[in-house]
C-alpha positions as CSV (number, residue, x, y, z in Angstrom):
1,M,126.9,47.9,68.6
2,P,130.0,49.7,69.8
3,K,129.9,52.1,72.7
4,Q,129.4,55.8,71.8
5,R,129.7,59.0,73.8
6,T,127.4,61.9,73.9
7,F,127.2,65.2,75.7
8,S,124.5,66.3,78.2
9,I,123.7,69.4,80.2
10,I,121.4,69.4,83.2
11,K,120.1,73.0,82.9
12,P,119.6,75.7,85.6
13,D,115.9,75.0,86.1
14,A,116.8,71.4,87.1
15,T,119.8,72.2,89.3
16,A,117.7,74.9,91.1
17,R,115.1,72.2,92.0
18,S,117.8,69.7,93.1
19,I,116.7,67.0,90.6
20,T,120.1,66.2,89.1
21,G,120.2,62.7,90.7
22,K,116.7,61.9,89.5
23,I,117.7,62.9,85.9
24,N,120.9,60.9,86.0
25,S,118.9,57.9,87.3
26,K,116.8,58.0,84.1
27,F,120.0,57.9,82.0
28,E,121.5,55.1,84.1
29,E,118.3,53.0,84.2
30,Q,118.2,53.0,80.4
31,G,121.8,52.0,79.8
32,L,123.8,55.2,79.7
33,R,126.8,55.7,82.1
34,V,128.1,59.0,83.3
35,V,131.8,58.9,82.5
36,A,132.6,62.6,83.1
37,Q,130.7,65.2,85.1
38,K,131.1,68.7,86.6
39,R,128.9,71.3,88.1
40,L,129.7,74.8,86.9
41,R,128.3,78.2,86.2
42,M,128.7,79.1,82.6
43,S,130.1,82.5,81.8
44,R,128.3,84.6,79.3
45,L,131.1,84.1,76.9
46,Q,130.9,80.3,77.2
47,A,127.2,80.3,76.7
48,R,127.5,82.6,73.7
49,E,130.2,80.3,72.1
50,F,128.4,77.1,73.0
51,Y,125.1,78.2,71.4
52,I,126.7,80.2,68.6
53,I,124.7,78.0,66.1
54,H,121.6,79.9,67.3
55,K,123.1,83.4,67.1
56,D,120.7,84.6,64.4
57,R,117.6,83.1,66.0
58,P,115.3,85.4,68.0
59,F,115.7,83.4,71.2
60,Y,119.5,83.5,71.3
61,E,119.9,86.2,73.9
62,E,117.2,84.8,76.1
63,L,118.9,81.3,75.9
64,V,122.3,82.8,76.8
65,E,120.8,84.6,79.8
66,Y,118.9,81.5,80.9
67,M,122.0,79.3,80.7
68,V,124.1,81.8,82.9
69,S,121.3,82.2,85.4
70,G,122.4,79.4,87.6
71,P,124.6,76.3,87.9
72,V,124.5,73.6,85.3
73,V,125.9,70.0,85.3
74,V,127.8,69.2,82.1
75,Q,128.5,65.5,81.5
76,V,129.6,62.8,79.1
77,L,127.3,59.8,78.8
78,E,128.5,56.5,77.3
79,G,126.6,53.6,76.0
80,E,125.3,51.8,72.9
81,N,124.0,54.3,70.4
82,A,124.4,57.0,73.1
83,V,123.4,60.0,71.0
84,A,120.1,58.6,69.9
85,K,119.5,56.9,73.3
86,N,120.0,60.2,75.1
87,R,117.6,62.0,72.8
88,E,115.0,59.3,73.4
89,I,115.4,59.5,77.2
90,M,115.2,63.3,77.1
91,G,112.0,63.5,75.0
92,A,110.7,66.2,72.7
93,T,112.0,69.8,73.3
94,D,108.6,70.9,74.4
95,P,107.7,69.0,77.6
96,A,104.0,69.2,76.6
97,K,104.8,67.2,73.5
98,A,107.3,64.8,75.1
99,D,106.3,61.1,75.6
100,A,105.4,60.0,79.1
101,G,108.4,58.8,81.1
102,T,110.9,61.1,79.4
103,I,113.0,63.6,81.3
104,R,111.4,66.6,79.7
105,R,107.9,65.3,80.2
106,E,108.5,64.6,83.9
107,F,110.8,67.5,84.8
108,G,110.6,70.2,82.2
109,E,108.7,73.3,83.0
110,N,108.2,74.6,79.5
111,I,109.9,74.7,76.1
112,E,112.6,77.1,77.3
113,R,113.1,75.5,80.7
114,N,113.1,71.9,79.7
115,S,115.7,70.7,82.2
116,V,118.3,69.1,79.8
117,H,120.3,69.6,76.6
118,G,121.7,66.7,74.6
119,S,123.9,66.5,71.5
120,D,122.0,65.9,68.2
121,S,124.7,64.0,66.3
122,P,127.9,62.1,66.9
123,E,129.8,65.0,65.4
124,N,128.2,67.6,67.6
125,A,128.7,65.3,70.6
126,E,132.5,65.2,70.0
127,A,132.6,69.0,69.6
128,E,130.5,69.7,72.7
129,I,132.5,67.2,74.8
130,R,135.7,68.9,73.8
131,F,134.2,72.3,74.7
132,F,133.9,71.4,78.3
133,F,136.2,68.4,79.0
134,S,139.9,67.5,78.4
135,G,140.6,63.8,77.6
136,T,141.9,63.1,81.1
137,E,138.6,64.2,82.7
138,I,136.7,61.4,80.9
139,V,137.2,58.3,83.1
140,G,134.9,55.7,81.6
């Protein structure tokens, strides 16, 4: 199967606990390579635009506030079937329902502070990657 790229965010709850390396180890141990990465603090405008798909949902404002509450690590992961593989490694959105050994089960605090975001389709991965990275920043 050809290599694919996906987008990942290590969220503020995880960066605050200095577990970025532990999370990236999970990706790498299961065959995904980090080919672009930067630590940043999202502006309110960036968070609103990035999560615009949720603008009519009751949790939208809370999500925006959470994502601007501290630094995040945005990154591009590469590997075979990367979108599905990343979602498998992350686990279910609710850490209490995630399988043992997944990032969210091991590191997520609750359904809102679940440590990571990952693209849910190849099309969204492309759009999310373009939102944060130029082509020259991806060095895989």
